[in-house]
Phi, psi and omega in degrees: 000138178274128181282151179275142180264198186296340180270356178075010182222109185300320180295318179294317179299321179293320179295319178296314180299316180298318180293318176303312183294318180295312183295319178299313183293324184292338178299333177295333178291329179294319177286323180302320182264009175067034183268348183221159170230152180052236181251011181290153179090163183194160176230143170226158178220134177288139175281119182303133176078010182219156176271061183218156170215162182245136182219157179296143172288159182280137170072019180257133181299145183298324182283358178253359185284134175227167184305319183283354173276339180294150186249130180269127182231156170275177186283001169264001179086009179276135177292135178281113185295150176078007179255157179306135180087352186296341180282348180269165174273132178288166178312145178295347178263012185302317181298325179293315179299315181300319180298319178298313181296322179293326189254353178227080187297342178281349182276129179245356179204146179226138179230143174231131174221167169243043183303142197302304187289317179296322179290330175297320175295319180297324180294332176273351183065036185241129175293149176274118183287150181273091183236011172227147187295326179299328177286322175299317177304307191278320188246346176069020181151200181293160169263115190280167176258133174263167185290157173294134180210149182269142177291148171128330176233202184269015181301318179295317177301318178299319179294321178298309182296316180303321185277320187265345180298118181082002180261146178291327185297141173258012178229146175224139175265104178284122189308131178063015186232286184169203189253137167236137176232155178235160178199172180292336171210181185296321180297319179296322178292324176295317177303316180298322179293319178296313181292326179298314179295322181298313181287328177299319179292312183298316183287328173299313180297319179301321182289339176288337181268342182155197181271120178300146180278133180289156173255130179303144183301323181295329177286322175301314180300316182292318179297315181297316181297316180297314184293321183281330190242345184238315185305130177084354179278145178286142177303147180303131179093348179286144181297138179276000000 
């Protein structure tokens, strides 16, 4: 028999524990790919089946993060009292993450970085054009720029939703700030952050050599459709 945890629901407690473990472990991917320095940046993950999410605490070194250091919040960004990590301060971007979860129910993970090349585009307030096929695959077009917003309330979250709602891209360059990505879960959002920095670097280098060649919109559409709906799928009739 599975024992019930502090929430009185064994299934919910298991979902929270799994999300804590995933979000804590994924922070190592940000350092692995050179997307963050010191304690900047953060990852959050929605708890499946609940109006809750887990987010990194503020000011804690990446190599010190453990599952019980993650902070459990409701979708208004309030820390759930009496839960592991509740004595810490949540990330300064918590209100932004909460706003995204409230207004984009399909989003299961949010990532924020100040990765060098993507943030350089954000500092210019310039969208990253879709001029390589890998970017068409992953983002389905340009990576757009969101409005300038100050940290501390849900202004950044409003800008993220305003920019990405109805957009194919899972990444947004918040002007003068950095990168926010969304995904179906936290791992998917981390992948988007890694890919965003990769294309930002490649296209920056391309522009130093000359003018990148555009990709026709119909080809971008076809590449995106194939990557999202066909790539990695087993051929029909193949054993699962």
